[in-house]
C-alpha positions in Angstrom: -2.4 -17.6 33.2 -4.5 -15.9 30.5 -3.5 -14.2 27.3 -1.4 -11.1 26.8 -0.2 -9.1 23.9 3.3 -10.2 22.8 4.3 -7.3 20.5 3.0 -4.6 18.3 4.9 -3.7 15.2 4.5 -1.3 12.3 5.0 -2.2 8.7 6.8 0.6 6.9 6.2 -0.6 3.4 4.7 1.8 0.9 0.9 1.6 0.4 -0.9 1.9 -2.9 -1.2 5.4 -4.4 -4.6 6.9 -5.0 -5.1 9.8 -7.5 -6.9 12.8 -6.0 -6.1 15.5 -8.5 -5.7 17.9 -5.6 -2.8 20.3 -6.2 -1.4 20.0 -2.6 -1.9 16.2 -2.2 1.6 14.7 -2.4 2.7 11.1 -2.2 6.3 9.8 -1.7 7.0 7.0 -4.1 9.8 5.1 -2.4 11.6 5.8 0.8 11.2 8.9 2.9 9.1 11.1 5.2 8.0 14.7 5.0 9.2 16.9 7.8 6.7 19.0 9.7 7.1 21.4 12.6 5.0 20.8 15.7 3.7 23.7 17.8 6.5 23.1 20.4 9.2 23.5 17.8 9.9 19.7 17.5 10.3 18.2 14.0 7.9 15.3 13.3 7.9 13.0 10.3 5.0 11.8 8.2 4.2 10.1 4.9 0.7 11.7 4.9 0.9 14.3 2.1 -2.5 15.8 2.6 -1.3 19.4 2.5 -3.0 22.8 2.1 -2.2 26.5 2.4 -2.8 28.5 5.5 -4.0 32.2 5.5 -0.4 33.3 4.8 0.1 31.0 1.8 2.4 28.7 3.7 2.1 24.9 3.0 0.8 23.1 6.1 -0.7 19.7 7.1 -4.4 19.3 7.6 -3.7 19.9 11.3 -2.0 23.2 10.5 1.6 22.1 11.1 4.1 23.8 8.9 5.9 21.7 6.3 9.7 21.9 6.5 11.5 23.6 4.8 8.7 26.3 4.7 7.2 26.9 1.3 5.1 30.0 0.7 2.9 30.3 -2.4 2.4 33.9 -3.5 -1.2 35.2 -3.6 -1.0 36.0 -7.3 -0.1 32.4 -8.3 -2.6 30.9 -10.7 -1.0 27.4 -10.9 1.3 25.3 -8.7 3.4 22.4 -9.9 5.5 20.2 -7.6 7.9 18.0 -9.6 9.3 14.7 -8.7 12.4 16.2 -7.2 10.4 18.4 -4.8 10.8 21.8 -6.6 7.7 24.0 -6.0 7.0 26.0 -9.2 4.3 28.6 -9.6 2.8 30.3 -12.6 2.3 34.0 -11.8 -0.4 35.9 -13.7 1.1 37.8 -16.6 4.4 35.8 -16.6 5.3 33.1 -19.2 7.9 31.1 -17.3 7.4 29.2 -14.0 8.9 30.7 -10.9 10.6 28.4 -8.3 9.3 29.3 -4.8 10.7 26.5 -2.8 12.3 23.0 -2.5 10.7 20.3 -0.5 13.0 17.8 1.3 12.4 14.4 2.7 14.1 12.4 5.4 15.1 8.8 5.7 16.2 6.8 8.8 18.5 3.8 9.2 15.9 2.1 11.4 12.4 3.2 10.5 11.0 0.7 13.1 12.6 2.8 15.8 10.5 5.8 15.1 8.1 6.8 17.9 4.4 7.0 16.8 2.7 10.1 18.0 -0.7 9.5 16.3 -2.3 11.3 13.4 0.4 9.7 11.1 3.2 11.6 12.9 6.4 10.0 14.0 9.3 11.4 16.2 13.0 10.6 16.0 14.3 8.4 18.8 17.8 7.0 19.6 16.6 3.7 18.1 15.7 5.2 14.8 18.9 7.2 14.5 19.2 10.7 13.1 17.4 11.5 9.9 19.2 11.9 6.6 17.6 14.8 4.7 17.8 15.4 1.0 15.8 16.4 -2.0 13.4 13.9 -3.3 14.6 11.6 -6.2 18.2 11.8 -4.8 20.0 8.4 -4.5 18.2 6.4 -1.8 15.3 8.7 -1.5 11.8 8.4 -3.0 10.3 10.9 -5.5 7.2 13.0 -5.1 4.0 12.6 -7.0 1.6 15.6 -7.1 -2.1 14.9 -7.0 -1.7 11.5 -5.3 -2.0 10.2 -1.7 -0.6 7.0 -0.2 -3.3 4.6 1.1 -3.0 2.2 3.9 -0.4 -0.5 3.5 -2.5 -3.0 5.4 -3.7 -6.0 3.5 -7.2 -6.4 4.9 -7.9 -9.8 3.4 -4.7 -11.2 4.9 -5.3 -9.6 8.3 -8.9 -11.0 8.5 -7.6 -14.5 7.6 -5.0 -14.2 10.4 -7.8 -13.1 12.8 -9.9 -16.1 11.8 -7.0 -18.5 12.3 -6.3 -17.0 15.8 -10.0 -17.3 16.7 -10.0 -21.0 15.6 -6.9 -21.7 17.6 -8.5 -20.1 20.7 -11.6 -22.2 20.2 -9.6 -25.4 19.9 -7.6 -24.6 23.1 -10.8 -23.7 24.9 -12.3 -27.1 23.9 -9.1 -28.9 25.1 -9.4 -27.2 28.5 -13.2 -28.0 28.7 -12.5 -31.7 27.9 -9.7 -31.8 30.5 -12.1 -30.4 33.1 -14.7 -33.1 32.2 -12.1 -35.8 32.5 -11.0 -34.5 35.9 -14.6 -34.4 37.0 -15.1 -38.0 35.9 -12.0 -39.1 37.7 -13.0 -37.4 41.0 -16.5 -39.0 40.8 -15.1 -42.5 40.4 -13.3 -42.3 43.8 
């Protein structure tokens, strides 16, 4: 009958964190997703915190999708700090204290496995995922934000290669069994 794919599943465990020292690279340590606005007005969810500023000083993804809630960095800001609870603080030239220009929020889902993958690290809400619960980072049940870090892949390459080799060996063994069975059937038919 052949072989067919039984299932595809995503592992929603956190990957390792890698330091980038880029001001707008953000990682979520713990549960949660950043919310971004797609061109059609839909809200998508991502753990990819590779953010930057557009021409208007608005924080966007590397594809240009606006981060929700919108955060605008003033042109005269000389330093930007994003703390663990998602407050965006800027140092304005000539001022001593930091100025709060926005509050990032993250979303969690009851069933993360129910999210619909859209590609480019974006997910959409589905009836299976449930509606998102949105709150400030570092709230109870939500992860915190680390500035200057990115989350790497959560795939264990060594384990996956070992699984692939095991599957390949099982296939070879089954192929040998079929070949031996064919040879036995050939021998039986030649005896008659």
